[in-house]
N, CA, C and O of each residue as an XYZ file, in Angstrom:
312
protein
N     -12.844      5.601     -5.413
C     -11.928      4.448     -5.001
C     -11.262      4.775     -3.497
O     -10.721      5.851     -3.242
N     -11.348      4.026     -2.851
C     -10.787      4.264     -1.513
C      -9.202      3.949     -1.543
O      -8.784      3.093     -2.323
N      -8.389      4.597     -0.749
C      -7.078      4.498     -0.671
C      -6.532      3.027     -0.414
O      -5.501      2.619     -0.949
N      -7.279      2.295      0.416
C      -6.788      0.844      0.633
C      -7.066      0.107     -0.693
O      -6.198     -0.649     -1.128
N      -8.223      0.280     -1.361
C      -8.634     -0.377     -2.779
C      -7.525     -0.153     -3.736
O      -7.157     -1.091     -4.443
N      -6.923      1.090     -3.825
C      -5.768      1.299     -4.739
C      -4.536      0.272     -4.372
O      -4.054     -0.509     -5.192
N      -4.113      0.397     -3.029
C      -2.861     -0.457     -2.586
C      -3.281     -1.839     -2.757
O      -2.425     -2.574     -3.252
N      -4.472     -2.395     -2.443
C      -4.824     -3.748     -2.539
C      -4.736     -4.197     -3.939
O      -4.177     -5.271     -4.164
N      -5.272     -3.430     -5.003
C      -5.307     -3.802     -6.364
C      -3.730     -3.953     -6.906
O      -3.431     -4.872     -7.668
N      -2.942     -3.165     -6.536
C      -1.370     -3.068     -6.843
C      -0.966     -4.320     -6.339
O      -0.581     -5.175     -7.137
N      -0.998     -4.562     -5.075
C      -0.392     -5.537     -4.391
C      -0.717     -6.882     -5.073
O       0.167     -7.669     -5.412
N      -2.060     -7.107     -5.259
C      -2.563     -8.445     -5.786
C      -1.945     -8.722     -7.102
O      -1.801     -9.874     -7.511
N      -1.547     -7.580     -7.828
C      -1.038     -7.759     -9.147
C       0.510     -8.280     -8.901
O       1.081     -8.933     -9.774
N       1.011     -8.019     -7.921
C       2.583     -8.045     -7.625
C       2.917     -9.433     -7.224
O       3.922     -9.972     -7.688
N       2.110    -10.062     -6.364
C       2.413    -11.211     -5.454
C       1.914    -12.539     -6.144
O       1.105    -12.680     -7.060
N       2.695    -13.543     -5.374
C       2.272    -14.984     -5.860
C       1.080    -15.508     -5.026
O       0.417    -16.458     -5.443
N       0.831    -14.963     -3.977
C      -0.162    -15.439     -3.046
C      -1.253    -14.229     -2.755
O      -1.257    -13.581     -1.708
N      -2.072    -14.051     -3.724
C      -2.958    -12.930     -3.773
C      -3.916    -13.009     -2.510
O      -4.274    -11.995     -1.910
N      -4.284    -14.229     -2.173
C      -5.207    -14.601     -1.109
C      -4.768    -14.204      0.269
O      -5.595    -14.066      1.170
N      -3.497    -14.020      0.449
C      -2.914    -13.487      1.635
C      -2.573    -11.990      1.711
O      -1.871    -11.552      2.622
N      -3.044    -11.265      0.808
C      -2.847     -9.816      0.801
C      -3.983     -9.198      1.679
O      -5.175     -9.436      1.482
N      -3.519     -8.408      2.636
C      -4.486     -7.662      3.613
C      -4.098     -6.289      3.547
O      -2.909     -5.969      3.566
N      -5.042     -5.445      3.468
C      -4.600     -3.959      3.438
C      -5.735     -3.268      4.573
O      -6.956     -3.344      4.432
N      -5.157     -2.704      5.519
C      -6.106     -1.998      6.674
C      -5.890     -0.391      6.664
O      -4.760      0.085      6.772
N      -6.913      0.318      6.543
C      -6.804      1.719      6.654
C      -7.194      2.126      7.914
O      -8.277      1.789      8.392
N      -6.247      2.955      8.598
C      -6.449      3.404      9.766
C      -6.567      5.022      9.809
O      -5.538      5.697      9.820
N      -7.807      5.604      9.832
C      -7.939      7.084      9.677
C      -7.568      7.859     10.868
O      -7.814      7.381     11.976
N      -6.989      9.030     10.755
C      -6.688     10.107     11.636
C      -7.452     11.259     11.357
O      -8.473     11.237     10.668
N      -6.967     12.280     11.888
C      -7.868     13.702     11.750
C      -7.607     14.158     10.267
O      -8.576     14.311      9.524
N      -6.392     14.370      9.836
C      -6.199     14.669      8.448
C      -5.166     13.853      7.738
O      -4.596     14.270      6.730
N      -4.947     12.753      8.243
C      -4.153     11.763      7.772
C      -4.798     10.288      7.786
O      -5.792     10.024      8.463
N      -4.126      9.344      6.960
C      -4.534      8.049      6.816
C      -3.227      7.053      6.980
O      -2.229      7.321      6.310
N      -3.217      6.208      7.629
C      -2.281      5.036      7.687
C      -2.815      3.844      6.957
O      -3.831      3.275      7.358
N      -2.168      3.457      5.909
C      -2.531      2.388      5.055
C      -1.446      1.249      5.366
O      -0.278      1.431      5.024
N      -1.794      0.211      5.940
C      -0.859     -0.953      6.430
C      -1.166     -1.982      5.506
O      -2.312     -2.416      5.390
N      -0.148     -2.421      4.801
C      -0.133     -3.646      3.843
C       0.495     -4.845      4.547
O       1.529     -4.690      5.195
N      -0.104     -6.050      4.438
C       0.513     -7.267      4.828
C       0.377     -8.169      3.583
O      -0.584     -8.156      2.813
N       1.401     -8.907      3.496
C       1.712    -10.028      2.416
C       2.269    -11.219      2.899
O       2.751    -11.162      4.030
N       2.314    -12.325      2.276
C       2.822    -13.507      2.704
C       4.340    -13.188      2.790
O       4.787    -12.320      2.041
N       5.183    -13.854      3.680
C       6.625    -13.758      3.652
C       7.293    -13.974      2.381
O       8.230    -13.214      2.135
N       7.017    -14.796      1.590
C       7.678    -14.977      0.333
C       7.533    -13.749     -0.524
O       8.419    -13.443     -1.322
N       6.410    -13.022     -0.375
C       6.032    -11.972     -1.358
C       6.555    -10.632     -0.971
O       6.383     -9.678     -1.729
N       7.217    -10.496      0.226
C       7.605     -9.081      0.751
C       8.555     -8.389     -0.279
O       8.504     -7.199     -0.592
N       9.400     -9.293     -0.739
C      10.351     -8.666     -1.687
C       9.883     -8.252     -3.047
O      10.516     -7.456     -3.740
N       8.757     -8.812     -3.412
C       8.094     -8.467     -4.546
C       7.406     -6.925     -4.375
O       7.421     -6.043     -5.234
N       6.834     -6.852     -3.104
C       6.139     -5.674     -2.932
C       7.200     -4.487     -2.634
O       6.924     -3.315     -2.888
N       8.299     -4.845     -2.137
C       9.315     -3.763     -1.850
C      10.176     -3.399     -3.053
O      10.494     -2.249     -3.356
N      10.527     -4.539     -3.721
C      11.129     -4.080     -5.131
C      12.664     -4.019     -4.860
O      13.166     -4.175     -3.747
N      13.330     -3.779     -5.987
C      14.751     -3.675     -5.993
C      15.047     -2.218     -5.227
O      14.336     -1.271     -5.563
N      15.912     -2.040     -4.368
C      16.179     -0.819     -3.689
C      14.921     -0.144     -3.169
O      14.984      1.025     -2.788
N      13.711     -0.868     -3.133
C      12.581     -0.088     -2.613
C      11.833      0.693     -3.605
O      10.956      1.480     -3.247
N      12.090      0.542     -4.624
C      11.490      1.348     -5.813
C      10.091      0.894     -6.157
O       9.403      1.724     -6.752
N       9.499     -0.395     -5.860
C       8.242     -0.674     -5.979
C       7.420     -0.021     -4.984
O       6.369      0.528     -5.315
N       7.840     -0.044     -3.745
C       7.110      0.399     -2.654
C       7.048      2.087     -2.691
O       6.076      2.767     -2.363
N       8.278      2.546     -3.152
C       8.154      3.971     -3.385
C       7.239      4.411     -4.281
O       6.570      5.409     -4.011
N       7.083      3.761     -5.422
C       6.092      4.024     -6.563
C       4.586      3.786     -5.968
O       3.672      4.546     -6.290
N       4.400      2.762     -5.143
C       3.061      2.702     -4.437
C       2.823      4.011     -3.622
O       1.748      4.609     -3.664
N       3.837      4.399     -2.915
C       3.826      5.462     -2.037
C       3.446      6.880     -2.875
O       2.700      7.755     -2.437
N       3.912      6.895     -3.764
C       3.857      8.041     -4.631
C       2.486      8.098     -5.216
O       2.007      9.226     -5.325
N       1.696      6.979     -5.652
C       0.544      6.828     -6.087
C      -0.522      7.143     -5.090
O      -1.573      7.721     -5.368
N      -0.180      6.732     -3.943
C      -1.043      6.871     -2.657
C      -1.034      8.340     -2.252
O      -2.117      8.861     -1.985
N       0.022      9.019     -2.184
C       0.326     10.394     -1.820
C      -0.558     11.306     -2.991
O      -1.219     12.306     -2.713
N      -0.420     10.775     -4.222
C      -1.228     11.742     -5.269
C      -2.705     11.635     -4.950
O      -3.415     12.640     -4.972
N      -3.177     10.451     -4.658
C      -4.709     10.193     -4.544
C      -5.059     10.826     -3.115
O      -6.114     11.456     -3.055
N      -4.460     10.744     -2.229
C      -4.801     11.346     -0.930
C      -4.746     12.826     -0.856
O      -5.462     13.496     -0.112
N      -3.767     13.344     -1.752
C      -3.751     14.729     -1.844
C      -4.943     15.355     -2.548
O      -5.439     16.428     -2.206
N      -5.343     14.642     -3.507
C      -6.737     14.876     -4.271
C      -7.804     14.846     -3.435
O      -8.785     15.520     -3.748
N      -7.822     14.107     -2.282
C      -8.869     13.932     -1.382
C      -8.809     14.930     -0.205
O      -9.624     14.972      0.717
N      -7.790     15.683     -0.353
C      -7.544     16.577      0.885
C      -6.976     15.987      2.099
O      -7.140     16.550      3.181
N      -6.285     14.836      1.992
C      -5.605     14.215      3.209
C      -4.290     13.902      3.071
O      -3.837     14.033      1.934
N      -3.542     13.515      3.940
C      -2.162     12.927      3.850
C      -2.249     11.350      4.198
O      -2.992     10.899      5.070
N      -1.462     10.648      3.467
C      -1.544      9.190      3.571
C      -0.154      8.768      3.699
O       0.712      9.397      3.092
N       0.167      7.698      4.476
C       1.383      7.088      4.693
C       1.141      5.520      4.540
O       0.158      4.989      5.057
N       2.140      4.763      3.762
C       2.047      3.494      3.619
C       3.072      2.680      4.439
O       4.278      2.886      4.303
N       2.604      1.790      5.256
C       3.507      0.693      6.112
C       3.415     -0.574      5.282
O       2.336     -0.903      4.789
N       4.544     -1.311      5.109
C       4.488     -2.622      4.713
C       4.911     -3.426      6.067
O       6.026     -3.296      6.572
N       4.000     -4.184      6.542
C       4.213     -4.949      7.675
C       4.396     -6.358      7.540
O       3.582     -7.037      6.913
N       5.474     -6.879      8.120
C       5.915     -8.324      7.989
C       5.311     -9.154      9.163
O       5.544    -10.360      9.251
């Protein structure tokens, strides 16, 4: 399972407009940047109260990327 597939699956489960979820994976040497874009109305659902949902997604992403021998960072783009 790719890192972008993990974030895409989580985001689709959270939002009201799953057709507007877009995830882009930008590889580097030993790191990966994962950009998540959702509809403006859904940004709050992806970030969560006090950023807890976003932090949980980052934790899962870090765990999976560490297993792959890489470092990953999640950006939620508006």
